[in-house]
N, C-alpha and C positions, 0 to 999 in steps of 0.2 A: 325586188318589184315591192310595189305599193298599192294600196287603192289611190281614189281620183284625189285625195285630200295630201296627197305625197309627205304622211307620214307612218312610221312602224313601217320602214324599210326590210325587206327579207331574202336571201338568198334561196330559191327553190327549182324547182327542173320544171321548164314549161314548155310544156306536148301539145301539139299540135294530134291527134288523132281521129277516127273512124269509129264506127261504133263496135266493130272486132276486134281491132285493135287494143281496145281498153277493156273488153272482156277478159283479151288474154292478160292484160296489165292488171285487173283485178285479181289472179291467181295469185298474183308476187307479194300479194298482204300491203304495198305499200300505202300510206296513206295517201291520198289524192285530194282535191276540190275541181269541180270548175269554174270558168273563170270566163264572162263575156267579154262585153267593152272594158272593162275596169272602170264602169261609174260609180259606183259606192265606196265612199268614202272612206271608210275603214278600213279592216284585217279581215273581211267575212270572204275576200275569194283569193284570197292565196294562202299556204302552208309552207312555213321554214320546213327547207330540207324534204319534203316530197314534192310528189306533183300536180302541179296545176296544167291543169286541161283548159286549153281553148277550145270552144264550142265553133269557128269559122269555115266548119265542113260541111255544118249539117245546115243547108240554104233552100234545101226543098221547098214549095211555098204553091198553095192553091186554093181553090176558091169554090164554095156548091152554098147556093141558096142563104148566101149571110153568111157560113159558117169556114173561118180561113183555118188551113191547117199549112200549123208552119214548123220547120225543124229550129231545133231552140240555140242554133247561130242565124236565125233571121232576126234583122234587125227592125224595130219601128223605123228608123227611116226609110229602107227597104217596101215596107210594107203600105205606106203613107204613098212613097212613091210609086209604086206600080194599081195601087187600088184609089185610091183615091179622086184620080182620073176617069172612074168608072161609080163613083156615087158611093164608096166604103169610105169608113175612118174606123179607126181604131178607138174603143169602146175607152179607154183610159189613158193616156201620155203621162209622164212627168217634165219636169222643167226643161229633159234633154230627151232628142231622137237616138241620139246612141245609146241606145238601151238594148239588150238582145231578148227575145222570149223567152228563154231561158232562164236572164236574169230580172226580167219582169215578175215572172212568176214565183221565183226562189226570196223575193223580196218583196213580192208582194204590194209592187209599187200603188202608188196613187196619184190624184193629179188636181185639181182645181174644182172636178167636179163629184168627188166623192161623194160631198155632202145630199146627190141626185144620185150618184150611181154606182159608189163604192168603189172599190179597188180592184184593178186588173184581173184580181181570180175568180171575183164574182162570174165574170166574164170567160172562165174557164172552163167550156162544155168539157172536155179530156183530154189524158195525156199520156204519153209513155215515159215510164220510167224504169231505167236500168241500174238495178238494187247490187249488192254487193256479191251474192251470191251467181253473178253474171247472167239472172233471169230478171227480162224484160214483163212490166207490168202494164197493163191497161187500165189506169185507175181514172173514176170520176166521181160530183157527189154522189153518185149512186151507187157504183159497186167502187167496192174497197175505198168507204167516205172517208178511213180514219189515215191511210197513208195519203190519199188525196189532199185532206186538209193538213195535216205534215210537211208535207211538200209545198202548198201554196203556203211560203212566206217563210219556208224552215230553213232559210237561207245556205240551201244544198247541201246539205248534210242527209238525208235520207235517200240520195242517189243521184243520179245522172238525170235531165230532162231531154230524152233523144228529139220529142215533137209535141205538139199539143193541137188541138182546136180550139177556136176563140170566134168569141159571136161578135161581130161585128153592129155596126151601126152606120146606117142608109142617110148621107147626106145631098142637099140639095147643089149645095155651093161648096167650093173651095176656101171661103172667106168666112169670115166673125165677123157679127156685128157687135161690138164693144158698146161699154159705157165707162167714163174711168173721171174718179170724183175722186176730192185730196179734203183730206178731214185733218185739223189743228190738235187732235191727242185720240189717245187710244181708247177712251172711252166711248168718243162718241163716232169711230170706227167702227168700234163690237157691235155696238145697238145697231148701228146701218149697217151692216153685214147680217146680223138677223133676219132684217129684213128684206134684204135682196137678196140672200138664199134664196128666199121661198120663190122667187120667180126667174133667177136666174141658174142656168145648169152650170157654171162653170164663172166662179169668184175665188182672188187672190188679193190681198193686200200687203205692198212694199210700205216695211217701218223704218222712220229714220231714229237710228237707237241711240246715237248721241243726243236727241231732242233732250231736255227735262223742263223741270216745273210744270205751268201751265198746260205746254204743248209736248210733254212725255207722250213719244209715240206717234207723235203726227204721219201721216201714212199717205199714200196714194190707194187707190182700191179701184182693182180695174175686175168688170162683169160681162159676161157675154157671152153666147149661145152662133150654132150656127147660121149663116146666115141663111135667108131664101132668096129664090131667084128675085121676089119683088125688092129686097131690100137692097140691090145691084146695079150699076147706073147701068145704061146701056153701052160702054164700053168695055165696064166688067162683063157683064153677060156673055160680050163674044169669048171671053177663058174662062168660061162659067165654073170648070171642074178643073182646072188646071191646077198646076202645083208649083209654086213658088221657090224654095227654100231660100233661106236668107245665104248671102254671097259670104264667105266664108273670110275673116280679116285674119292674117297669118301673126301674131304675136311675139314678140321677141324670147329667143332661147332661154335669155337670163333674166330676170329682174331685182334690182338692188332689196336687198333686204328694209324692213323697215317702212318701202315706199306706201303702202297704205296705215298710215299714221294717223294719229288725232286729227292732225290738220286739213291732210288730205279727202280724208274719209270725212269728214266735218265738212270741208266745201263741194265735194261731190255732193253731199247731201241735200245744200242748200240749194245746186243748181238743181236737182233732179225734184224736190219739191218744188221751185219756183216757176219750172216750168211746165208743170201740171195743170192743168186747167181749175180754176177759182169757182166754174160752175160745170155742171155734171155734161159730160162731152161724148155725143156719140160718136163711133169713127166706124167702118167697112176697114178692114187689118185681113192679111194671110193667114194662115195655120200658124206658118214659122213665126213670126212676128209676136202671133200673141201668148201660144205654146213655148217656143226655142228662143226666148232672142240670146240668151249667152252661146248659143250653138255659132252664134254670127262671129264668135271671138274663138279662135282654134289656138287651144293651149291657155285659155284662160285663167286656170289652176292653178300657175307658174307668178301668178300677179304676187303672190303672201311669200316670196321669196323662198331660200333655201332650206327655212322648217316647214313649211310648206304652213295649211291652214286646217281648223276641225270644225266640220260642221253640227254643229250639237242640235237635235231636233227632238223635240219632246213633245205628250201631248197629254189634255189633261180634262176630265170629265166636264160638261156644262156645268153642272154644282160648285168646281173647282174655275172659272173664267174668271176669278178674281188672281189667278197667280199669273194671270198673262201681262199683266202691267208692272205685278211684284218682279219678274224678270227683267224685264227691261228693264225696271228703275235698279236690278240691282246691276247689269251689263253700266247701266250712265254710272253710278256710285265709284265703278273698279274703275271709269275713263275705260275700260274698255273700247278699241276701234274698229266695230261693227262695220263692215264692207256691204253683206248684203242680209236683210233678214226678212220673212216673208210671214206671213197669216194668214191658216185658211182656218175652214170649217169644217171637222167631218160630219157623217150620218152615222147608220147604227155599225158595230162590228160584225164579222162576218163570222163563220167556222175555224179559221186558220189556227189552229193554235197557237203559234208563234205572227201570225198577223198582227203589224201594229197598231191601225187606228181604232179608237175608238168614237163613242160620241163625243164632241165636244171638241175643244181648241185646241189646234196646232199651231207652235212656233218653232220656224229652223233659223237658223243664225250663225253665218259664218264668220271664222276670227283666226286670228294669226296664230298660231300652236307657239307663238312664240312669245306670246304675250306675259306678262310676269306676271306669276299666280292666278296663272290661268287653272290651273288642276285645282288649284286649292276652290277655285270661284263657281267650276261645274261640278265639284264634289260637292257643295250647298245645296245646287239646285237640283242633283238627283236627290239629294233627301226630301227637297220638299215635294217634287213631284211626285216621288213614292208615298208620301202623307197624302195625298191630295189622291191617289189612284190611278195617276196617270202613268208615263213607261214613258224612256228613251226607243228609239228607233235603232233596232240591231243594226241594216244596212249602213249606218254615218256613224256607228259608235266602232272607237278604238283604243277607250279608255275608262268604259264603266268596270264598280266594283261588281264582281260576281255577289256579291251577298245581295244584292238589290236586286237579282233576276227573279228570283221567284214570287218577290212581292208583285211586281213590275209586269211578270207575265202569268196569270194564275194559271194556267192552263200548263204550264210547263211540264210539272211529271206527266200526263196524257201524252206528250210529244216525245218526254222519253225513253217511254215505254213503247213506242212506235221505232225509235231508233234501236233501241235494242233487238225489237222482233228482228227488223231486216237489217241492219248493221252492226250485228253485237260485235264486231271484232273492232268498229269504228276507224273503218277505211276513208273514209269519208269525213273528213276531221278539216278544219283548218284554222288558222290562228287565235280566230275569233274564238272560236270552239273549246281550242284550249283555254283561251283564257276566262274565257266564263264556264267550264264545267259542264259543256252539252254534250 
């Protein structure tokens, strides 16, 4: 088993159990970690030789006064499917709807609206947590807040999230009003994002990581908000709150190694940039098209071949915004064929002890794990990110040196203190926690 990046494979005992069976299993003191749909890219949701626990049996879901109560195995897809037709939407969604509630909390996921609404954890009202001694705690930002904030973004290491209460948002329609613009370089893009993010709830930029010179980091920016009834045509008003998931294309089970090389990626990037509008273009889109475009291709992670890929995602504070173009230039100089790269702005960080976002800029880059010299390149980037006061997203990581962890996450010792208090024998352990000393 591996993460979504299909690197760092391990043999593990994969189990689907209910809560009572899990409590009995805790008595055996065997290392375990929970796993949702396996969309974390690195090694945080698997334990070599231990028990990897699936949460696909915990699927209860109900709503009262805009507060959703959901089992940790409930997916964002099922939440949207059930509640969007009633005018409710998830407060935060990442680039895929195939994420469980438990995984969303453990990774404290973020989306295109962090600059306005923060992380998923900011909207969690309460959660039930099974800890190592078999007790189920009910924690919240007000009750046992240290345990709550160690669990939000805690990578599943404090215990098993059984269920959670989440504050949903109300929407008039199931559509998005979007504006798409393109920029000839990353500097123009970042200036535009600072201005547009004051007005727009959602914002994300695709970046061409092979463009260089005066076109370094040329980009396509997509911003938007939930469409109001007045935004829709008469035709669309007939399906005002209908949910239209993208039809999934089934990708081949096998892709040749080296398919994504400098030639093919450069061609794709050129086509993608040229098809984007020369002037800002307003459009009405479905939530699936705007939030989850890659979900339309089943198994797209296989495109990188047998070696898999790494998603390198970092955040730096606003004072170190210069590092974004510098990192892009490092990839360009290395002639690294980056197929997908997105830039977003983050708002204020929350109280999560290991939560990733902080106020500033985050760049996520997908690159084949087989690229020669990648390890040394990313090590150098890690060093620069740390110097700038930034950090790497643990949910995406499978290779960071533990030396940097304390500098990246200054509240690490607070997390470890909670961990020792409620899991002194380190029952909840993953490959990531062993590698980084968590």
